[in-house]
VEXTOR-934266 format. One record per atom (N, C-alpha, C): x, y, z; atom name. Coordinates in nm, 3 decimals, always signed. Example, Ala and Ser with C-alpha at 12.3 -4.5 7.8 and 13.67 -1.06 7.14 Angstrom:
BEGIN
+---------+---------+---------+-------+
|       X |       Y |       Z | atome |
+---------+---------+---------+-------+
|  +1.319 |  -0.569 |  +0.780 |     N |
|  +1.230 |  -0.450 |  +0.780 |    CA |
|  +1.320 |  -0.330 |  +0.780 |     C |
|  +1.285 |  -0.225 |  +0.708 |     N |
|  +1.367 |  -0.106 |  +0.714 |    CA |
|  +1.290 |  +0.003 |  +0.787 |     C |
+---------+---------+---------+-------+
//
This chain:
BEGIN
+---------+---------+---------+-------+
|       X |       Y |       Z | atome |
+---------+---------+---------+-------+
|  +0.083 |  -0.121 |  +0.000 |     N |
|  +0.000 |  +0.000 |  +0.000 |    CA |
|  +0.087 |  +0.126 |  +0.000 |     C |
|  +0.199 |  +0.124 |  +0.069 |     N |
|  +0.287 |  +0.242 |  +0.075 |    CA |
|  +0.333 |  +0.281 |  -0.067 |     C |
|  +0.367 |  +0.178 |  -0.147 |     N |
|  +0.411 |  +0.205 |  -0.283 |    CA |
|  +0.299 |  +0.268 |  -0.365 |     C |
|  +0.175 |  +0.222 |  -0.347 |     N |
|  +0.061 |  +0.279 |  -0.419 |    CA |
|  +0.040 |  +0.425 |  -0.382 |     C |
|  +0.058 |  +0.457 |  -0.256 |     N |
|  +0.043 |  +0.596 |  -0.210 |    CA |
|  +0.149 |  +0.684 |  -0.276 |     C |
|  +0.272 |  +0.636 |  -0.282 |     N |
|  +0.379 |  +0.713 |  -0.345 |    CA |
|  +0.355 |  +0.729 |  -0.495 |     C |
|  +0.303 |  +0.626 |  -0.558 |     N |
|  +0.271 |  +0.636 |  -0.701 |    CA |
|  +0.162 |  +0.740 |  -0.723 |     C |
|  +0.059 |  +0.740 |  -0.638 |     N |
|  -0.047 |  +0.840 |  -0.654 |    CA |
|  +0.008 |  +0.981 |  -0.633 |     C |
|  +0.096 |  +0.998 |  -0.536 |     N |
|  +0.154 |  +1.131 |  -0.513 |    CA |
|  +0.238 |  +1.175 |  -0.634 |     C |
|  +0.313 |  +1.084 |  -0.693 |     N |
|  +0.391 |  +1.116 |  -0.813 |    CA |
|  +0.297 |  +1.149 |  -0.929 |     C |
|  +0.185 |  +1.077 |  -0.936 |     N |
|  +0.087 |  +1.104 |  -1.040 |    CA |
|  +0.028 |  +1.244 |  -1.021 |     C |
|  +0.003 |  +1.283 |  -0.898 |     N |
|  -0.048 |  +1.418 |  -0.872 |    CA |
|  +0.052 |  +1.525 |  -0.917 |     C |
|  +0.180 |  +1.503 |  -0.891 |     N |
|  +0.281 |  +1.598 |  -0.939 |    CA |
|  +0.281 |  +1.606 |  -1.092 |     C |
|  +0.269 |  +1.490 |  -1.158 |     N |
|  +0.264 |  +1.488 |  -1.304 |    CA |
|  +0.140 |  +1.562 |  -1.353 |     C |
|  +0.023 |  +1.541 |  -1.288 |     N |
|  -0.097 |  +1.615 |  -1.326 |    CA |
|  -0.073 |  +1.766 |  -1.314 |     C |
|  -0.015 |  +1.807 |  -1.201 |     N |
|  +0.010 |  +1.949 |  -1.179 |    CA |
|  +0.095 |  +2.011 |  -1.287 |     C |
|  +0.200 |  +1.939 |  -1.328 |     N |
|  +0.286 |  +1.989 |  -1.436 |    CA |
|  +0.212 |  +1.989 |  -1.569 |     C |
|  +0.143 |  +1.880 |  -1.599 |     N |
|  +0.073 |  +1.869 |  -1.728 |    CA |
|  -0.036 |  +1.973 |  -1.743 |     C |
|  -0.106 |  +2.003 |  -1.633 |     N |
|  -0.216 |  +2.099 |  -1.637 |    CA |
|  -0.170 |  +2.241 |  -1.605 |     C |
|  -0.039 |  +2.257 |  -1.584 |     N |
|  +0.019 |  +2.387 |  -1.546 |    CA |
|  -0.053 |  +2.445 |  -1.425 |     C |
|  -0.073 |  +2.361 |  -1.324 |     N |
|  -0.143 |  +2.399 |  -1.201 |    CA |
|  -0.084 |  +2.319 |  -1.085 |     C |
|  +0.046 |  +2.330 |  -1.069 |     N |
|  +0.118 |  +2.252 |  -0.970 |    CA |
|  +0.064 |  +2.274 |  -0.829 |     C |
|  +0.027 |  +2.397 |  -0.797 |     N |
|  -0.020 |  +2.428 |  -0.662 |    CA |
|  -0.143 |  +2.345 |  -0.624 |     C |
|  -0.240 |  +2.336 |  -0.713 |     N |
|  -0.362 |  +2.261 |  -0.684 |    CA |
|  -0.332 |  +2.115 |  -0.653 |     C |
|  -0.239 |  +2.057 |  -0.725 |     N |
|  -0.213 |  +1.914 |  -0.714 |    CA |
|  -0.107 |  +1.878 |  -0.610 |     C |
|  -0.033 |  +1.976 |  -0.557 |     N |
|  +0.076 |  +1.940 |  -0.465 |    CA |
|  +0.074 |  +2.011 |  -0.330 |     C |
|  +0.015 |  +2.127 |  -0.320 |     N |
|  +0.031 |  +2.206 |  -0.197 |    CA |
|  -0.057 |  +2.165 |  -0.081 |     C |
|  -0.168 |  +2.099 |  -0.107 |     N |
|  -0.259 |  +2.064 |  +0.004 |    CA |
|  -0.300 |  +1.916 |  -0.004 |     C |
|  -0.205 |  +1.831 |  -0.041 |     N |
|  -0.236 |  +1.689 |  -0.052 |    CA |
|  -0.279 |  +1.633 |  +0.084 |     C |
|  -0.373 |  +1.540 |  +0.082 |     N |
|  -0.418 |  +1.478 |  +0.207 |    CA |
|  -0.309 |  +1.386 |  +0.264 |     C |
|  -0.326 |  +1.350 |  +0.391 |     N |
|  -0.228 |  +1.262 |  +0.454 |    CA |
|  -0.239 |  +1.120 |  +0.399 |     C |
|  -0.142 |  +1.037 |  +0.438 |     N |
|  -0.135 |  +0.901 |  +0.385 |    CA |
|  -0.258 |  +0.818 |  +0.420 |     C |
|  -0.315 |  +0.839 |  +0.537 |     N |
|  -0.434 |  +0.762 |  +0.575 |    CA |
|  -0.550 |  +0.792 |  +0.480 |     C |
|  -0.569 |  +0.918 |  +0.445 |     N |
|  -0.674 |  +0.955 |  +0.351 |    CA |
|  -0.648 |  +0.894 |  +0.213 |     C |
|  -0.524 |  +0.908 |  +0.165 |     N |
|  -0.490 |  +0.855 |  +0.033 |    CA |
|  -0.506 |  +0.703 |  +0.031 |     C |
|  -0.460 |  +0.637 |  +0.136 |     N |
|  -0.476 |  +0.492 |  +0.145 |    CA |
|  -0.621 |  +0.450 |  +0.143 |     C |
|  -0.705 |  +0.522 |  +0.216 |     N |
|  -0.848 |  +0.494 |  +0.219 |    CA |
|  -0.911 |  +0.516 |  +0.081 |     C |
|  -0.870 |  +0.621 |  +0.014 |     N |
|  -0.921 |  +0.650 |  -0.121 |    CA |
|  -0.883 |  +0.537 |  -0.216 |     C |
|  -0.759 |  +0.495 |  -0.211 |     N |
|  -0.713 |  +0.389 |  -0.300 |    CA |
|  -0.781 |  +0.255 |  -0.272 |     C |
|  -0.823 |  +0.234 |  -0.148 |     N |
|  -0.891 |  +0.110 |  -0.112 |    CA |
|  -1.040 |  +0.113 |  -0.145 |     C |
|  -1.092 |  +0.230 |  -0.177 |     N |
|  -1.235 |  +0.247 |  -0.203 |    CA |
|  -1.267 |  +0.204 |  -0.347 |     C |
|  -1.363 |  +0.117 |  -0.363 |     N |
|  -1.400 |  +0.068 |  -0.496 |    CA |
|  -1.464 |  +0.175 |  -0.585 |     C |
|  -1.497 |  +0.290 |  -0.529 |     N |
|  -1.557 |  +0.395 |  -0.612 |    CA |
|  -1.451 |  +0.485 |  -0.675 |     C |
|  -1.324 |  +0.461 |  -0.645 |     N |
|  -1.215 |  +0.541 |  -0.701 |    CA |
|  -1.122 |  +0.450 |  -0.780 |     C |
|  -1.080 |  +0.496 |  -0.897 |     N |
|  -0.987 |  +0.420 |  -0.981 |    CA |
|  -0.871 |  +0.512 |  -1.017 |     C |
|  -0.750 |  +0.467 |  -0.991 |     N |
|  -0.630 |  +0.539 |  -1.033 |    CA |
|  -0.544 |  +0.444 |  -1.115 |     C |
|  -0.503 |  +0.491 |  -1.232 |     N |
|  -0.419 |  +0.411 |  -1.320 |    CA |
|  -0.298 |  +0.496 |  -1.356 |     C |
|  -0.180 |  +0.442 |  -1.334 |     N |
|  -0.057 |  +0.514 |  -1.365 |    CA |
|  +0.016 |  +0.444 |  -1.479 |     C |
|  +0.073 |  +0.523 |  -1.568 |     N |
|  +0.160 |  +0.472 |  -1.674 |    CA |
|  +0.303 |  +0.507 |  -1.633 |     C |
|  +0.388 |  +0.406 |  -1.634 |     N |
|  +0.526 |  +0.425 |  -1.592 |    CA |
|  +0.624 |  +0.396 |  -1.704 |     C |
|  +0.734 |  +0.470 |  -1.705 |     N |
|  +0.849 |  +0.440 |  -1.788 |    CA |
|  +0.962 |  +0.420 |  -1.689 |     C |
|  +1.004 |  +0.296 |  -1.674 |     N |
|  +1.092 |  +0.256 |  -1.565 |    CA |
|  +1.019 |  +0.288 |  -1.434 |     C |
|  +1.070 |  +0.382 |  -1.355 |     N |
|  +1.002 |  +0.418 |  -1.230 |    CA |
|  +0.936 |  +0.555 |  -1.239 |     C |
|  +0.943 |  +0.619 |  -1.353 |     N |
|  +0.887 |  +0.754 |  -1.371 |    CA |
|  +0.741 |  +0.746 |  -1.412 |     C |
|  +0.656 |  +0.824 |  -1.346 |     N |
|  +0.515 |  +0.834 |  -1.385 |    CA |
|  +0.508 |  +0.923 |  -1.508 |     C |
|  +0.461 |  +0.868 |  -1.619 |     N |
|  +0.455 |  +0.943 |  -1.744 |    CA |
|  +0.312 |  +0.969 |  -1.789 |     C |
|  +0.216 |  +0.911 |  -1.719 |     N |
|  +0.076 |  +0.934 |  -1.750 |    CA |
|  -0.009 |  +0.885 |  -1.636 |     C |
|  -0.129 |  +0.937 |  -1.629 |     N |
|  -0.218 |  +0.893 |  -1.522 |    CA |
|  -0.362 |  +0.925 |  -1.553 |     C |
|  -0.447 |  +0.847 |  -1.488 |     N |
|  -0.591 |  +0.862 |  -1.503 |    CA |
|  -0.652 |  +0.843 |  -1.365 |     C |
|  -0.743 |  +0.932 |  -1.329 |     N |
|  -0.820 |  +0.920 |  -1.205 |    CA |
|  -0.967 |  +0.922 |  -1.242 |     C |
|  -1.041 |  +0.825 |  -1.191 |     N |
|  -1.182 |  +0.812 |  -1.228 |    CA |
|  -1.265 |  +0.772 |  -1.107 |     C |
|  -1.393 |  +0.796 |  -1.118 |     N |
|  -1.488 |  +0.762 |  -1.012 |    CA |
|  -1.599 |  +0.674 |  -1.067 |     C |
|  -1.634 |  +0.573 |  -0.989 |     N |
|  -1.746 |  +0.485 |  -1.022 |    CA |
|  -1.871 |  +0.548 |  -0.961 |     C |
|  -1.972 |  +0.567 |  -1.043 |     N |
|  -2.096 |  +0.629 |  -0.998 |    CA |
|  -2.210 |  +0.529 |  -1.007 |     C |
|  -2.251 |  +0.471 |  -0.894 |     N |
|  -2.366 |  +0.379 |  -0.896 |    CA |
|  -2.492 |  +0.456 |  -0.936 |     C |
|  -2.570 |  +0.398 |  -1.023 |     N |
|  -2.691 |  +0.463 |  -1.071 |    CA |
|  -2.811 |  +0.424 |  -0.984 |     C |
|  -2.913 |  +0.504 |  -0.990 |     N |
|  -3.033 |  +0.477 |  -0.910 |    CA |
|  -3.149 |  +0.424 |  -0.993 |     C |
|  -3.150 |  +0.452 |  -1.124 |     N |
|  -3.264 |  +0.412 |  -1.206 |    CA |
|  -3.253 |  +0.267 |  -1.253 |     C |
|  -3.132 |  +0.214 |  -1.249 |     N |
|  -3.107 |  +0.074 |  -1.282 |    CA |
|  -2.988 |  +0.027 |  -1.200 |     C |
|  -2.975 |  -0.105 |  -1.183 |     N |
|  -2.863 |  -0.162 |  -1.109 |    CA |
|  -2.741 |  -0.168 |  -1.202 |     C |
|  -2.678 |  -0.055 |  -1.218 |     N |
|  -2.560 |  -0.044 |  -1.304 |    CA |
|  -2.480 |  +0.077 |  -1.260 |     C |
|  -2.361 |  +0.091 |  -1.316 |     N |
|  -2.274 |  +0.203 |  -1.281 |    CA |
|  -2.221 |  +0.270 |  -1.407 |     C |
|  -2.179 |  +0.393 |  -1.389 |     N |
|  -2.106 |  +0.468 |  -1.490 |    CA |
|  -1.969 |  +0.499 |  -1.430 |     C |
|  -1.873 |  +0.525 |  -1.514 |     N |
|  -1.742 |  +0.568 |  -1.466 |    CA |
|  -1.711 |  +0.703 |  -1.528 |     C |
|  -1.670 |  +0.796 |  -1.443 |     N |
|  -1.637 |  +0.932 |  -1.484 |    CA |
|  -1.486 |  +0.952 |  -1.475 |     C |
|  -1.424 |  +0.982 |  -1.589 |     N |
|  -1.281 |  +1.017 |  -1.589 |    CA |
|  -1.269 |  +1.159 |  -1.539 |     C |
|  -1.211 |  +1.175 |  -1.421 |     N |
|  -1.196 |  +1.306 |  -1.360 |    CA |
|  -1.072 |  +1.377 |  -1.411 |     C |
|  -0.961 |  +1.306 |  -1.418 |     N |
|  -0.836 |  +1.362 |  -1.470 |    CA |
|  -0.766 |  +1.258 |  -1.555 |     C |
|  -0.707 |  +1.305 |  -1.663 |     N |
|  -0.626 |  +1.221 |  -1.751 |    CA |
|  -0.518 |  +1.311 |  -1.808 |     C |
|  -0.393 |  +1.271 |  -1.790 |     N |
|  -0.283 |  +1.352 |  -1.843 |    CA |
|  -0.165 |  +1.262 |  -1.875 |     C |
|  -0.082 |  +1.312 |  -1.968 |     N |
|  +0.042 |  +1.246 |  -2.004 |    CA |
|  +0.152 |  +1.352 |  -1.998 |     C |
|  +0.264 |  +1.315 |  -1.939 |     N |
|  +0.381 |  +1.402 |  -1.931 |    CA |
|  +0.415 |  +1.453 |  -2.072 |     C |
|  +0.449 |  +1.580 |  -2.083 |     N |
|  +0.475 |  +1.643 |  -2.213 |    CA |
|  +0.581 |  +1.568 |  -2.293 |     C |
|  +0.681 |  +1.510 |  -2.228 |     N |
|  +0.788 |  +1.439 |  -2.297 |    CA |
|  +0.743 |  +1.305 |  -2.354 |     C |
|  +0.625 |  +1.259 |  -2.317 |     N |
|  +0.579 |  +1.126 |  -2.357 |    CA |
|  +0.448 |  +1.128 |  -2.436 |     C |
|  +0.406 |  +1.245 |  -2.479 |     N |
|  +0.281 |  +1.254 |  -2.555 |    CA |
|  +0.297 |  +1.201 |  -2.697 |     C |
|  +0.184 |  +1.168 |  -2.758 |     N |
|  +0.178 |  +1.118 |  -2.895 |    CA |
|  +0.243 |  +0.981 |  -2.908 |     C |
|  +0.238 |  +0.903 |  -2.798 |     N |
|  +0.293 |  +0.767 |  -2.800 |    CA |
|  +0.186 |  +0.663 |  -2.765 |     C |
|  +0.059 |  +0.706 |  -2.755 |     N |
|  -0.048 |  +0.612 |  -2.727 |    CA |
|  -0.073 |  +0.586 |  -2.580 |     C |
|  -0.011 |  +0.663 |  -2.493 |     N |
|  -0.026 |  +0.640 |  -2.350 |    CA |
|  -0.167 |  +0.670 |  -2.303 |     C |
|  -0.223 |  +0.782 |  -2.345 |     N |
|  -0.360 |  +0.817 |  -2.304 |    CA |
|  -0.459 |  +0.711 |  -2.353 |     C |
|  -0.442 |  +0.667 |  -2.475 |     N |
|  -0.529 |  +0.562 |  -2.529 |    CA |
|  -0.515 |  +0.434 |  -2.446 |     C |
|  -0.391 |  +0.398 |  -2.411 |     N |
|  -0.369 |  +0.278 |  -2.330 |    CA |
|  -0.432 |  +0.291 |  -2.192 |     C |
|  -0.427 |  +0.410 |  -2.133 |     N |
|  -0.491 |  +0.432 |  -2.002 |    CA |
|  -0.642 |  +0.412 |  -2.013 |     C |
|  -0.702 |  +0.466 |  -2.118 |     N |
|  -0.846 |  +0.450 |  -2.136 |    CA |
|  -0.881 |  +0.305 |  -2.165 |     C |
|  -0.800 |  +0.237 |  -2.243 |     N |
|  -0.825 |  +0.094 |  -2.270 |    CA |
|  -0.820 |  +0.013 |  -2.140 |     C |
|  -0.726 |  +0.045 |  -2.053 |     N |
|  -0.721 |  -0.025 |  -1.923 |    CA |
|  -0.845 |  +0.008 |  -1.840 |     C |
|  -0.888 |  +0.133 |  -1.844 |     N |
|  -1.010 |  +0.169 |  -1.772 |    CA |
|  -1.130 |  +0.095 |  -1.829 |     C |
|  -1.136 |  +0.077 |  -1.960 |     N |
|  -1.245 |  +0.001 |  -2.021 |    CA |
|  -1.245 |  -0.143 |  -1.970 |     C |
|  -1.127 |  -0.202 |  -1.955 |     N |
|  -1.117 |  -0.338 |  -1.901 |    CA |
|  -1.171 |  -0.342 |  -1.758 |     C |
|  -1.133 |  -0.245 |  -1.677 |     N |
|  -1.180 |  -0.236 |  -1.539 |    CA |
|  -1.332 |  -0.215 |  -1.537 |     C |
|  -1.380 |  -0.128 |  -1.625 |     N |
|  -1.524 |  -0.100 |  -1.631 |    CA |
|  -1.603 |  -0.227 |  -1.663 |     C |
|  -1.556 |  -0.304 |  -1.759 |     N |
|  -1.624 |  -0.430 |  -1.792 |    CA |
|  -1.625 |  -0.524 |  -1.672 |     C |
|  -1.511 |  -0.533 |  -1.603 |     N |
|  -1.501 |  -0.623 |  -1.487 |    CA |
|  -1.594 |  -0.579 |  -1.374 |     C |
|  -1.619 |  -0.451 |  -1.364 |     N |
|  -1.706 |  -0.399 |  -1.258 |    CA |
|  -1.851 |  -0.384 |  -1.302 |     C |
|  -1.881 |  -0.417 |  -1.426 |     N |
|  -2.017 |  -0.410 |  -1.474 |    CA |
|  -2.065 |  -0.270 |  -1.508 |     C |
|  -1.974 |  -0.176 |  -1.527 |     N |
|  -2.013 |  -0.040 |  -1.567 |    CA |
|  -2.052 |  -0.041 |  -1.714 |     C |
|  -2.156 |  +0.034 |  -1.746 |     N |
|  -2.206 |  +0.031 |  -1.883 |    CA |
|  -2.150 |  +0.142 |  -1.970 |     C |
|  -2.092 |  +0.245 |  -1.911 |     N |
|  -2.036 |  +0.354 |  -1.991 |    CA |
|  -1.928 |  +0.425 |  -1.910 |     C |
|  -1.835 |  +0.484 |  -1.983 |     N |
|  -1.733 |  +0.572 |  -1.926 |    CA |
|  -1.757 |  +0.709 |  -1.989 |     C |
|  -1.756 |  +0.814 |  -1.908 |     N |
|  -1.770 |  +0.946 |  -1.967 |    CA |
|  -1.663 |  +1.041 |  -1.916 |     C |
|  -1.638 |  +1.145 |  -1.994 |     N |
|  -1.531 |  +1.240 |  -1.964 |    CA |
|  -1.568 |  +1.375 |  -2.023 |     C |
|  -1.519 |  +1.480 |  -1.963 |     N |
|  -1.539 |  +1.615 |  -2.015 |    CA |
|  -1.410 |  +1.662 |  -2.080 |     C |
|  -1.422 |  +1.752 |  -2.174 |     N |
|  -1.306 |  +1.818 |  -2.234 |    CA |
|  -1.339 |  +1.966 |  -2.249 |     C |
|  -1.238 |  +2.048 |  -2.231 |     N |
|  -1.257 |  +2.192 |  -2.244 |    CA |
|  -1.244 |  +2.234 |  -2.390 |     C |
|  -1.328 |  +2.331 |  -2.430 |     N |
|  -1.311 |  +2.390 |  -2.562 |    CA |
|  -1.168 |  +2.441 |  -2.573 |     C |
|  -1.107 |  +2.415 |  -2.686 |     N |
|  -0.969 |  +2.458 |  -2.707 |    CA |
|  -0.866 |  +2.352 |  -2.674 |     C |
|  -0.905 |  +2.248 |  -2.601 |     N |
|  -0.813 |  +2.138 |  -2.570 |    CA |
|  -0.824 |  +2.036 |  -2.683 |     C |
|  -0.772 |  +2.076 |  -2.799 |     N |
|  -0.789 |  +1.997 |  -2.921 |    CA |
|  -0.733 |  +1.855 |  -2.912 |     C |
|  -0.616 |  +1.833 |  -2.850 |     N |
|  -0.568 |  +1.694 |  -2.840 |    CA |
|  -0.663 |  +1.605 |  -2.760 |     C |
|  -0.716 |  +1.654 |  -2.650 |     N |
|  -0.811 |  +1.575 |  -2.571 |    CA |
|  -0.939 |  +1.550 |  -2.650 |     C |
|  -0.989 |  +1.652 |  -2.716 |     N |
|  -1.112 |  +1.637 |  -2.794 |    CA |
|  -1.091 |  +1.534 |  -2.906 |     C |
|  -0.976 |  +1.538 |  -2.971 |     N |
|  -0.948 |  +1.441 |  -3.077 |    CA |
|  -0.942 |  +1.299 |  -3.021 |     C |
|  -0.876 |  +1.282 |  -2.908 |     N |
|  -0.867 |  +1.150 |  -2.846 |    CA |
|  -1.004 |  +1.096 |  -2.809 |     C |
|  -1.084 |  +1.176 |  -2.741 |     N |
|  -1.215 |  +1.130 |  -2.695 |    CA |
|  -1.309 |  +1.107 |  -2.813 |     C |
|  -1.297 |  +1.188 |  -2.918 |     N |
|  -1.379 |  +1.169 |  -3.037 |    CA |
|  -1.346 |  +1.036 |  -3.104 |     C |
|  -1.217 |  +1.002 |  -3.105 |     N |
|  -1.172 |  +0.875 |  -3.163 |    CA |
|  -1.226 |  +0.755 |  -3.084 |     C |
|  -1.245 |  +0.773 |  -2.953 |     N |
|  -1.279 |  +0.661 |  -2.867 |    CA |
|  -1.426 |  +0.654 |  -2.828 |     C |
|  -1.502 |  +0.760 |  -2.851 |     N |
|  -1.639 |  +0.758 |  -2.803 |    CA |
|  -1.732 |  +0.845 |  -2.885 |     C |
|  -1.847 |  +0.867 |  -2.829 |     N |
|  -1.952 |  +0.947 |  -2.893 |    CA |
|  -1.956 |  +1.084 |  -2.826 |     C |
|  -1.947 |  +1.188 |  -2.905 |     N |
|  -1.945 |  +1.324 |  -2.852 |    CA |
|  -2.085 |  +1.372 |  -2.822 |     C |
|  -2.101 |  +1.433 |  -2.705 |     N |
|  -2.226 |  +1.498 |  -2.665 |    CA |
|  -2.196 |  +1.642 |  -2.629 |     C |
|  -2.280 |  +1.732 |  -2.669 |     N |
|  -2.265 |  +1.872 |  -2.632 |    CA |
|  -2.348 |  +1.897 |  -2.507 |     C |
|  -2.281 |  +1.938 |  -2.400 |     N |
|  -2.349 |  +1.963 |  -2.273 |    CA |
|  -2.298 |  +2.093 |  -2.213 |     C |
|  -2.370 |  +2.141 |  -2.116 |     N |
|  -2.325 |  +2.255 |  -2.037 |    CA |
|  -2.283 |  +2.203 |  -1.900 |     C |
|  -2.181 |  +2.262 |  -1.844 |     N |
|  -2.129 |  +2.222 |  -1.714 |    CA |
|  -2.142 |  +2.341 |  -1.619 |     C |
|  -2.190 |  +2.315 |  -1.500 |     N |
|  -2.206 |  +2.421 |  -1.400 |    CA |
|  -2.139 |  +2.379 |  -1.270 |     C |
|  -2.065 |  +2.467 |  -1.208 |     N |
|  -2.010 |  +2.445 |  -1.074 |    CA |
|  -2.102 |  +2.515 |  -0.976 |     C |
|  -2.156 |  +2.442 |  -0.883 |     N |
|  -2.240 |  +2.499 |  -0.779 |    CA |
|  -2.165 |  +2.483 |  -0.647 |     C |
|  -2.119 |  +2.592 |  -0.593 |     N |
|  -2.038 |  +2.588 |  -0.472 |    CA |
|  -2.126 |  +2.567 |  -0.350 |     C |
|  -2.083 |  +2.481 |  -0.262 |     N |
|  -2.163 |  +2.447 |  -0.144 |    CA |
|  -2.160 |  +2.555 |  -0.038 |     C |
|  -2.065 |  +2.646 |  -0.043 |     N |
|  -2.056 |  +2.748 |  +0.061 |    CA |
|  -2.117 |  +2.882 |  +0.020 |     C |
|  -2.188 |  +2.884 |  -0.091 |     N |
|  -2.255 |  +3.009 |  -0.136 |    CA |
|  -2.397 |  +3.015 |  -0.082 |     C |
+---------+---------+---------+-------+
//
């Protein structure tokens, strides 16, 4: 478990660099007990791509049990590949591994959001799935 926690922390640093938002991903990380509990929870999925011991890509997703039918969806929350390792099929491989996990867990669909202007992500997701146009709203709980 200790190794998994360290891998997740390295993945967070890689996300911070890839998204050019290092502070969000590194400055207020939870303690090891929280991270260990998250990794042990079946509603959270973390997949790391490694080159030797270096984290070069990562995916974080959540399993969402549905209420209208006995099934689940999986939401890709973050997906990134280190800039030095892009265009090598790593993101596709991460999604393919998630698809394998989704099948094993009985999830019927995986969904992900992409920002306008993030053309590489949009191209990847278009290649792998069906595009839907939706609006996204953040509703803050402290307002």
